[in-house]
MARDREN-460170 format. One record per atom (N, C-alpha, C): residue in one letter; x, y, z. Coordinates in steps of 0.1 Angstrom, whole numbers, plus 2048, in hexadecimal, padded with zeros to 3 digits. Example, Ala and Ser with C-alpha at 12.3 -4.5 7.8 and 13.67 -1.06 7.14 Angstrom:
<rs>
a8847C784Ea87B7D384Ea8847DF84Es8807EA847s8897F5847s88180084F
</rs>
This chain:
<rs>
m6A78BADD1m6A28C0DC4m6968C9DC7n6968D4DC0n68A8DCDC0n6808D7DB6a6768D1DBBa66C8CADB2a6658D4DA8s6648E1DADs65C8EADA5s6638EED98n6718EDD98n6788F2D8Cn6828E8D87n6828DCD8Dn68B8D1D88n69A8D6D89r69E8DCD94r6AB8E0D96r6B28D8DA2w6BF8D6DA1w6C68CEDAAw6D08D7DB2k6D08D5DBFk6D98DDDC8k6E68D6DCAi6F18DEDC8i6FE8D9DCAi7048E1DD6a7088DADE1a70E8E1DECa71D8E1DEAc7238EDDE8c7318EFDE7c7378F2DF5l73D8E8DFBl7418EAE09l74E8F2E0Bd7568F4E01d7628FCE03d75F90BE01v767913E07v766922E06v76E927DFBw76892ADF0w76E92EDE4w76E93DDE2e779942DDBe779950DD7e76E953DCDa76A960DCCa75F964DC3a762960DB5d76F962DB0d771960DA2d771951D9Fv775948DA9v77493ADA8v766935DA7r75D93BDB0r74F938DAFr74A93CDA1a74E947D9Ca74894CD8Fa74D942D84a75993ED85a75E934D7Aa756927D7Bt753923D87t74B917D88t73C919D83e737924D87e729927D83e728928D73a73392DD6Da73392ED5Ea732921D57v736916D5Dv735909D56v72A900D5Ck722906D65k7188FED6Ck70C8FCD62p7078EFD61p6FB8EDD59p6EF8F4D60a6E58F7D58a6DA8FFD5Ca6D28F9D67e6D28EBD68e6C98E5D71e6CF8E4D7Ff6DB8E9D81f6E28E9D8Ef6E28F7D95d6E08F7DA2d6E2903DAAd6EE900DB4l6F790ADB4l703909DBDl700911DCAh70390BDD5h702911DE2h70F910DE9f71591BDEBf72391BDF0f72391EDFFa72C916E06a72E919E14a737925E16e73492CE21e73C939E23e747936E2Es74792AE34s751927E3Es752918E3Ff75C913E46f75D905E49f757901E57d75090AE5Cd749907E69d73F8FCE67e73F8F2E70e7378E6E6Fe7288E9E6Ca7238F3E74a7158F6E72a7128FDE64e71B905E60e71A90BE53e71A900E48q7248F7E49q7258ECE3Fq7188E4E3El7128E1E4Al7068D9E4Al6FA8E1E45n6FA8EEE47n6EF8F6E42n6EF8F6E33v6FB8F6E2Dv6FB8F6E1Ev6F88E8E19a6FC8DEE20a6FB8D0E1Aa6EE8C9E1Dr6E78CDE28r6DC8C4E2Dr6D18C2E23d6CE8CBE1Ad6C38C9E10d6C88C8E02s6D58C5E01s6DB8C5DF3s6D98B7DEDd6DA8B7DE0d6DA8ABDD8d6E88A5DD5f6F28AEDD5f7008ABDD3f7088B2DDCi7138ACDE0i71E8B3DE8i72A8B4DE0l72F8C0DDFl73C8C2DD8l7468C7DE2a7518BFDE4a75B8C2DEEa7688C4DE8c7718CCDEEc77E8CDDE9c7888CBDF4w78B8D5DFCw7958D4E07w78F8D0E14g7838D4E17g77D8D1E24g7788C2E25p7768BEE31p7718B0E34p7628AEE31v75F8A2E2Ev75189EE2Dv74F893E37p74B896E43p74A88CE4Ep73D884E4Cg73D879E53g731870E53g725877E59s727880E63s71C887E69s715890E5Fl71C896E56l71689FE4Cl70F896E41i71488BE3Ei70D882E34i70087DE3Ae701879E47e6F5873E4De6EA87EE4Fk6ED88BE50k6E3895E52k6DF89CE45s6E4896E39s6E089CE2Cs6D9891E24p6CC88FE27p6C5883E22p6C3883E13n6C488EE0Cn6C188EDFDn6CD88CDF5v6D988BDFBv6E688BDF3v6E687EDEAr6E9880DDDr6EA875DD4r6F8872DD0m70187CDD2m70F87ADCFm718883DD6v72487FDDBv72E887DE0v739888DD5h73D893DD1h747895DC7h75389DDCCk75F898DCAk76B8A0DCEk76F8A8DC2w7718B5DC5w7778BEDBBw7868BCDBCg78B8B3DB4g7998AFDB5g79989FDB6i7A489ADBCi7A588CDBDi7A7886DCBg7AB88EDD5g7AE888DE2g7A1887DEAy79E87BDEEy791878DF4y792874E03d79E876E08d7A1871E16d799878E21k793884E1Ek78B88BE27k77C888E26i77887FE1Ei76A87BE1Ci76886EE24d75E86EE2Bd75A862E33d754858E29l75C84FE23l757846E19l74E83CE1Ee750837E2Be74782DE31e739833E33a73883FE37a72B845E38a724846E2Bc72B849E20c725849E13c72183BE0Fr729831E11r725824E0Er71881FE15r717823E22r70B81FE29r6FF825E23r700831E1Er6F5838E18r6F3835E09g6FC82DE03g6FB82ADF5g6FE836DECi70683FDF1i70A84CDEAi71784ADE3p71884BDD6p72484ADCFp72E856DD2v73A853DD2v74585EDD4v74E85EDC8l74F869DC2l75786BDB6l762875DB8i76C874DAFi77787EDAEi778883DA0t78088DD9Et782892D90t78F88DD8Ba790880D88a79D879D85a7A3880D78g7AF885D7Ag7B688AD6Eg7B4899D6Ca7A989FD72a7A58ACD6Ea7AF8B7D72n7B78B4D7Dn7C18BED81n7CF8B9D80k7D18AFD78k7DE8A9D77k7E98B3D71g7E58BBD67g7EE8C4D61g7F48CED6Bp7EB8D6D72p7F08DFD7Cp7F88D9D88v7F48CDD8Cv7FC8C6D97v8098C2D92a80A8BDD86a8178B9D80a8208C6D7Ee81A8D1D7Ae8228DDD79e8288E1D86h81F8E1D90h8238E5D9Eh82F8DCDA3t82D8CFDA0t8378C5DA4t8458C9D9Fi8458CBD92i8528CFD8Bi8578DCD90m84E8E6D92m8528F2D98m8598F0DA5l8548E8DAEl85A8E5DBBl8678DFDBAi8698D5DB0i8768CFDAEi8808D9DABl87D8E2DA1l8868ECD9Dl8898F6DA8a87F8FADAFa880904DBAa8898FEDC5v8888F1DC8v8908EBDD2v89F8EADCDy8A08E6DC1y8AE8E4DBCy8B58F2DBBr8AE8FCDB7r8B4909DB6r8B3912DC2q8AD90CDCDq8AB914DD9q8A5921DD7l89A921DD0l89492DDCAl890937DD5t889932DE0t88493CDEAt890942DF1r89A93ADF3r8A693FDFBr8AD94ADF3v8AF948DE6v8B6952DDFv8AD95EDDCd8A095CDDBd897967DD9d897970DE6r89796ADF1r898972DFEr8A597ADFEg8AF973DF9g8BC97ADF9g8BC987DF1v8B7986DE5v8B6992DDCv8AE99CDE3r8A2999DE9r8999A2DEFr89F9A9DFBt8A99A2E02t8AE9A8E0Et8BD9ADE0Cg8C19AEE00g8CE9B4DFDg8DA9AADFEh8D699DDFEh8E1993DFFh8E298CDF1w8EB990DE9w8ED98CDDBw8F497EDDBm8ED974DD9m8F2966DDCm8F895FDD0k8FD967DC6k902961DBAk90D957DBDk91795BDC6k922952DCAk91D945DD1e914947DDBe91093CDE3e907932DDBa900938DD1a8F792FDC9a8FE923DC3r90A925DBFr911919DB9r91390EDC2s913910DCFs914905DD9s9078FFDDDi8FC907DDCi8EF902DE1i8E68FDDD6a8E8902DCAa8DF8FFDBFa8E38F2DB7r8D98EBDB2r8DB8DFDAAr8D38DFD9Dr8D78D8D93r8D08D7D87r8C78CBD87l8BC8CBD7Fl8B48C0D7El8B88B6D73d8BE8BCD69d8C38B4D5Dd8CC8A8D62g8C989CD5Dg8D0890D60g8CD889D6Dk8C488FD75k8C0889D81k8B687DD7Ft8B5874D89t8AB86AD89t89F86ED91v894870D8Av887874D90v87F868D93g87B865D9Fg87385ADA3g86585EDA7l85B858DA0l84D85BDA3l847850DABl843854DB7l83C84ADC0l82D84CDBDg828843DB4g81A845DAEg81B849DA0f813841D98f814844D89f806844D83g7FD84BD8Bg7F084DD86g7EF859D7Cn7E4860D7Bn7E386BD72n7ED876D74i7EF879D81i7F9884D84i80787FD82g80A873D87g81886ED85g81B86ED76k812869D6Ek815869D5Fk816877D5Aa80E880D5Fa80F88ED5Aa81D894D5Dv822891D69v82F896D6Dv83A88FD64a838882D61a84287CD58a842882D4Br836885D46r83588BD38r83C899D37k83A8A1D42k83F8AED42k84D8B0D45i8538A6D4Di8608A8D52i86B8A2D48r86689BD3Er86F894D35r87989ED2Eg8748AAD2Cg87C8B4D25g8888B9D2Df8898B5D3Af8948B9D42f89F8AED42d89E8A4D39d8A889AD37d8AB892D44v8A188DD4Bv8A2886D57v8A0877D54n8A586FD5Dn8A2861D5Dn89685ED66l88C858D60l87F857D67l87C849D6Bv879847D78v87583AD7Ev86983DD86y861832D88y855833D8Fy851826D96y849827DA1y84381CDA7y83581EDA9d82D814DA6d81E815DA9d819806DAAi80F804DB2i8097F7DB4i8037F2DA7a8007FBD9Ea7FA7F6D91a8037FCD86r8087F3D7Dr8107F8D72r8077FBD66p80A805D5Fp802808D52p8077FFD47d800800D3Cd8047F9D30d8137FCD2Cp81B7F2D28p8297F5D24p82A800D1Aa820802D12a82080DD08a82181BD0Fv81A81CD1Av81B829D22v82982BD28e82F820D2De83C822D32e846826D27r844820D1Br84D824D10r84B832D0Ce83E836D0Be83B844D07e84184ED10l84184BD1Dl845855D27l854852D2Bd85A848D26d868844D29d86A843D38a86083CD3Ea86083AD4Da86282BD50t86A828D59t86E81AD5Dt868817D6Af86080CD6Bf85B807D77f866801D80v866804D8Dv8707FED96v8697FBDA3p86D7F1DAAp8677EEDB8p8697FADC1y8617FBDCBy862807DD4y870809DDAd8767FFDDFd883801DE5d88D806DDBr88C801DCFr896806DC4r892815DC0l886818DC0l882826DBEl88982FDC8l88882BDD5l88E833DDFl89D834DDDa8A3829DDAa8B2829DD9a8B7830DCDe8B0831DC2e8B5837DB6e8B1846DB4s8A784ADBBs8A1858DB7s8A9863DBDd8AD86DDB5d8B2879DBAd8A7882DBEv89B881DB8v88F888DBBv88487DDBDl87E87DDC9l873874DCCl86687DDCCs85D87ADC3s851882DC2s84587ADC5v83D87EDCEv832875DD4v825878DCCh81E86EDC7h81286FDBFh808864DC2v80885FDCEv7FE854DD1v7F385ADDAp7E7854DDAp7DD859DE3p7E0855DF1l7D985BDFAl7DB858E09l7D084EE0Dd7D5843E11d7CC839E17d7D4831E21d7CE826E26d7D581EE31d7E2818E2Ct7E3816E1Ft7EF80FE19t7FA819E17t7F7826E16t801830E12t80583AE1Er7FD839E28r7FF843E33r80D841E39a81584CE3Aa82384BE3Fa82B842E37m828841E2Am830838E21m83E83DE20v84084AE1Fv84E84FE1Fv852852E2En857848E34n85A848E42n86A848E44s86E846E51s87C846E53s88383AE4Cs87C82FE4Cs882823E45s884826E36a87A82CE30a87B82FE22a885839E1Fi886843E27i89084EE25i89E848E26a8A083FE30a8AD839E32a8B2832E25k8A982EE1Dk8AD827E10k8AF830E04m8AC83DE07m8AE847DFCm8BC84BDFAk8BF851DEFk8CC857DECk8CF862DF6d8DC863DFBd8E086FE02d8DE87BDF9g8D8885DFFg8D6892DF7g8CB892DEEa8C2888DEEa8B6888DE5a8AC893DEAi8A3896DE2i8988A0DE6i88B899DE5l88289EDEDl874898DEEl86A8A2DEAi86089EDE2i8568A7DDDi8488A0DE1n83F8A8DE7n8328A2DEAn8278ABDE6c8208A8DDBc8148AFDD7c8088A6DD7a80989BDDFa7FE891DE0a7F5894DEDr7F988EDF8r7F2890E05r7FD890E10g7FB899E1Ag80589BE24g80788EE2Cg7FD886E2Eg7FF87AE37g80786FE31i80B870E24i813866E1Ei821866E23i826872E27i834873E2Ci833874E3Cd83D86EE42d83F870E50d84787DE53v840887E57v846894E59v852894E62d85288CE6Dd85D88CE76d869886E6Fa86787BE67a872875E60a87887EE56v870885E4Fv87588FE45v87C89AE4Bd87789FE57d87E8A9E5Ed88C8A5E63a88C899E68a899893E6Ca8A3891E61a89E88DE55a8A788BE4Aa8AC898E44l8A48A3E44l8A88B0E40l8B38B5E4At8B08B3E57t8BA8B8E61t8C78B1E5Fa8C78A4E5Da8D389CE5Ca8DA89EE4Eg8D38A4E44g8D98A5E37g8D7899E2Ek8CF88FE33k8CC884E2Bk8C4888E1Fl8BA891E21l8B3897E16l8B98A5E15s8BB8A9E08s8C18B7E06s8B68C1E04g8A98BDE04g89F8C7E02g8918C0E00a8878C8E01a8798C3DFFa8708CEDF9g8668C9DF1g85C8D2DEDg84F8CDDF2i8478D4DFAi83C8CEE01i8308D7DFEd8258D1DF8d8198D9DF5d80E8D4DFEv80F8C8E04v8048C3E0Cv8098BFE1Aw8008C0E23w8048C0E31w7FA8B7E39p7FF8AFE43p7F68A7E4Bp7EA8AEE51t7EC8BAE56t7E28C3E5At7E38D0E53e7D88D4E4De7D88E1E45e7CE8EAE4Bp7D18F7E4Cp7DE8FDE48p7E98F8E51a7F68F8E4Ca8018F4E54a8048FFE5Da8088FCE6Aa80B906E74a81990DE70p81A919E73p827920E70p83391AE77d831912E82d83C90CE88d83D8FDE84h8378F9E79h8388ECE74h8478E8E72p84B8DCE76p85A8D9E76p8618DAE68l8598D8E5El8608D9E50l8628E7E4Cl85B8F1E52l85C8FEE4El869905E54k86F8FFE5Dk87C905E62k888902E59h8868FAE4Fh8918F7E46h892900E3Ae89D906E38e89F910E2De89E909E20n8A18FCE1Fn8A08F5E13n8938EEE10v8898F2E17v87B8EDE14v8738F8E0Di86D8F5E02i8648FEDFBi8568FADFFa84E903E04a841900E09a836907E02t82B900DFEt820907DF8t813901DFFp808909DFFp7FC906E07p7F28FDE00h7F68F1DFBh7ED8E8DF5h7E68EFDE9t7EF8F5DE0t7EA8FCDD5t7EE8F6DC7a7F38EADC7a7F88E4DBBa7EE8E4DB0g7E18E1DB4g7D68E0DAAg7CE8EDDA9a7D28F7DB1a7C9903DB3a7CE90EDA9v7C990DD9Cv7CB917D92v7BE91BD8Cy7BD928D8By7B092ED87y7AB928D79d7B4927D70d7B0923D62d7AE914D60n7AD90DD6Cn7A98FFD6Bn79C8FDD73v797907D79v78B906D81v77F901D79g77D908D6Dg771904D65g7728F6D60h77E8F1D5Dh7818E4D58h77D8D9D62v7828DBD6Fv77F8D2D7Av7708D2D7Ds76A8DED7Es75C8DFD81s7538D9D77a7568DBD6Aa74F8D4D60a74F8C5D61h75B8C0D65h75C8B1D67h7538ADD72v7528B4D7Dv7498B1D87v73A8B1D83f7368BBD7Cf7288BDD77f7248B1D6Dr72E8ADD65r72B8A2D5Cr728896D63n72F893D6En72C887D76n71F888D7Dm71B893D82m70E895D88m703893D7Eq705898D72q6FB896D68q6FA887D64r705880D63r705872D60r6FD86AD6Al6FF86ED77l6F7867D82l6E8869D80l6E4875D7Dl6D6879D7Cl6D0872D70n6D8870D65n6D386AD59n6D485BD59g6D9855D64g6DB847D64g6E6842D5Be6F084AD58e6FB846D4Fe706840D58p70E838D52p71A832D59p72383ED5El72983CD6Al733846D6Fl741842D6Bp74984BD68p757848D64p75E83FD6Ee763834D6Ae76A82BD74e775832D7Ba77D83AD74a788840D7Ba78484AD86d77884FD85d773859D8Fd76D853D9Bv769847D9Av760841DA5v76983BDB0i767841DBCi76D83CDC8i763833DD0v757837DD2v74C82FDD7v74282DDCCp73F821DC7p736820DBCp727820DC1l71E822DB8l710820DBBl70E812DC0p704810DC9p701802DCDp6FD7F9DC1a7017EDDC1a6FD7E4DB6a6EE7E1DB6
</rs>
């Protein structure tokens, strides 16, 4: 904090485009100053963070070394919901709360999920390339395209994003099943016409398996060769959660063998994904660069969510339970 003018410094560790910075500045409370990193270089990141009051992170990591060398930090806030790149133990040792923006990007991620399902079923990139290269694929399309209507869509995870997918996909007349370690109120299931099933049954019944769980020790490689063996022949896999939840080699093998008929992948174990990544050799894989939540007209909404939580901390107000990953020390 700059004691002379009662302003608080926020270190924005991701490298944002100018218009995204402007959209965030537009909703910033007057008492905050934003300092943006210009690269993901470790020294650059530390230079921005070392005298900050808050750390705002998105795609880049927040390692323990950065936390330890930033003595004034009061909160680490994720711009989004995936916190697997933040060293939570380092934050706990320092008594620094870690928060996410629960629900703030659920709409865009749900839209992207449904887009990938449709793009895989209609083999969108393949037929698009055909048109652009003079190959009119109208005849072949009947053999490679599928409709969504009437399919069983299985949601692995039924948090904010899973529920948003359920709400938006109902208009396609699908049968909706889900698995989550925590079941919502039965009224929510009735409203969304979603049926809870055990994990093995989710795998066995789903024509579309869409992943919406966080990445942690319990979910890492959760969609592995054993899980895929239990899936329907010809099912498709969609992952807009975290790359580490699926076993890439198992998915590659299943696509090669025809066990899976396609996949839509937005998240990757290592990002950026290398051009020779095994999943990218498959014509029936639709790939996007971790952009499910990256829409310009949601930037202000997510940023305002972050700033409200920072103000709550400064004012001694309770923090939203859904946002808290590491709480304030008791």
